[in-house]
N, C-alpha and C positions, 0 to 999 in steps of 0.2 A: 504494500500500500504506500502511496506517495505521502511525503511529509506535507502537512498543511501549515500554512503560515496564518496565524491569527493575531493581527496587530491592531485590532480595534475592539472595543468592548462588545459590540453586537456579534462579531464573528467568534470571539472567545466564548461568549455565553452560549452560542449555538453549538460550537464544535466541542466544547469541554463541559460546561456546566449542565447543559441539557442533553448531553449524549448518554446513550445507554452503553454499557460495557466498559472495558478498560480504555483509558485515554492517558497517554504519557505526554506531559507538557514539559518542554525544554525552555526554561527561562534563560535568555541569553542577551548579549548585546554585541554589536559589530566591532566595538573597540576592545572587546575582551579576548585576549589571546587563547586562554583555555577553552572558551566557548567556540572559537573558530577551529581549534583542534578537535573538538567533539562533533563538529558538523558531519564528517564522514561516518562516525560511529553511530550517530543518531539516524542517518540515512540507512546504514546497514541494518540497524535494529528494526526500522520500519519494513525492510524487506524480509528479514529473518522471522519476524513475529507479526504476520499479517492480521492476527486477531486483535492486535493492539493498535488503536489509532494514535498516530504520533503528530503532535502539534508543537510548532515552535512559536514562542511569544517573546518579542523584543521588549525588554524591561524599560527601554527609553520611550517606547510607544504606549506601553500598558503599565506604567508605574503603579497605578491604583490597584490593579490585580496583584502585582508582585507584592505590594505592601499588605494586601488583604490576606495573602497566603504566607506571610512572614519571610519572604525572600530577602536575605541580607547579604548573600554572596552568590556569585554566578560562576559557572553554569550551575543551575539548580534544576533538578528533575523531580516532578511530582506525578505520581500515578493516581489518577482519579478512577473511581468506579461509581457510575450513576451520579456524577456531579459532586462526589465527596472525595477528599484526599485520603488515600489508604496507605501509601508508602511514599518515601522521598529519599533522594540522594543528592549530594552536593560535590562538585569538583569534577575534574577530568579523570577518566578511567577507561580501561579497555571495555569492549562490549560485554564480555563474559561477566566482569565485575558489576557493571551497571545492571545487567539482567538479573544477576543474583541478588543485589541489594533491593531491587524492585520486585523480586519474586515473580518474574515473568518468564 
């Protein structure tokens, strides 16, 4: 499944908060080196785990949502189930470690 970019409140709400099933949100920023390093990992995850919707959200565009979910450092990964956060991970890591931390 392709990675979805949700950089406005309406799209974030529709793609993440109103979605059924697992949704992984990658909170990132273009100026963040570790975030850029994780981009291919996130893309690979979206291909390897097609049952998980993957959404990237730029914290510079959606600071309110980042604050709402307690994002204080990036990259931050939140796994949502039916609109609720169920797992999280922070920082750059290999795909296997990210999948393990998120239980996917």
